[in-house]
C-alpha positions, 0 to 999 in steps of 0.5 A: 076631178072636175074643174070649172072656171068662170070669170074670177072663180074656180071650182073643183069637184072631187069624187070619193077616191080623190077625196081619199087620195087627198086625205092619205097622200095630201093631194089629188091631180088630174090633167087635160092634154091638148093636141099641140102643147103642154097639158093643163094640170089641176091639183088640190093639195093639203097645206099644214098651215095657211088659208085656202088659196089658188095659184096658176104657174107652169100650166098648173091650176092649184088650190091649197086647202088647210089640213083642218078644213080637209079633216072637217070636209071628210065628214059625210055631211060636209059638202064643200070648202069655199073662200075668196082670195084677193087679186092684185089690182083689186077684186077677188078670186072665188074658190070652191072645192066640193064633193062631186055628187051623182046626177039626179038624172042619170047620164049614159056617158058618165060613170057615177060609181065613184061619185058621192050619193046625191042628198036629194035622191034620198027624199 
């Protein structure tokens, strides 16, 4: 799983096995460990009800995705789940959860075996 944060936006990219884990176990999580402190954990979790939402507590960036959206996302043609969440004090947080596709130009330091086939490579 990859996490990209920029301004008021969070973007999660998930490999095939992570999407499978979400579908079966209801969540997928990863972390980055820093030298002298707690790990920054990031998680995508299914919620039975509600809307797409993000939170940050106790070193965990979490996005909850409605179960119906996850079922829709399992379709091979579906690429992403996106939404916005109002912020306290105004503004919005943009949330994007998407399938992680193989790069069109292979990267020698990246294992692409668990990534989704890039739709542009079929042309």
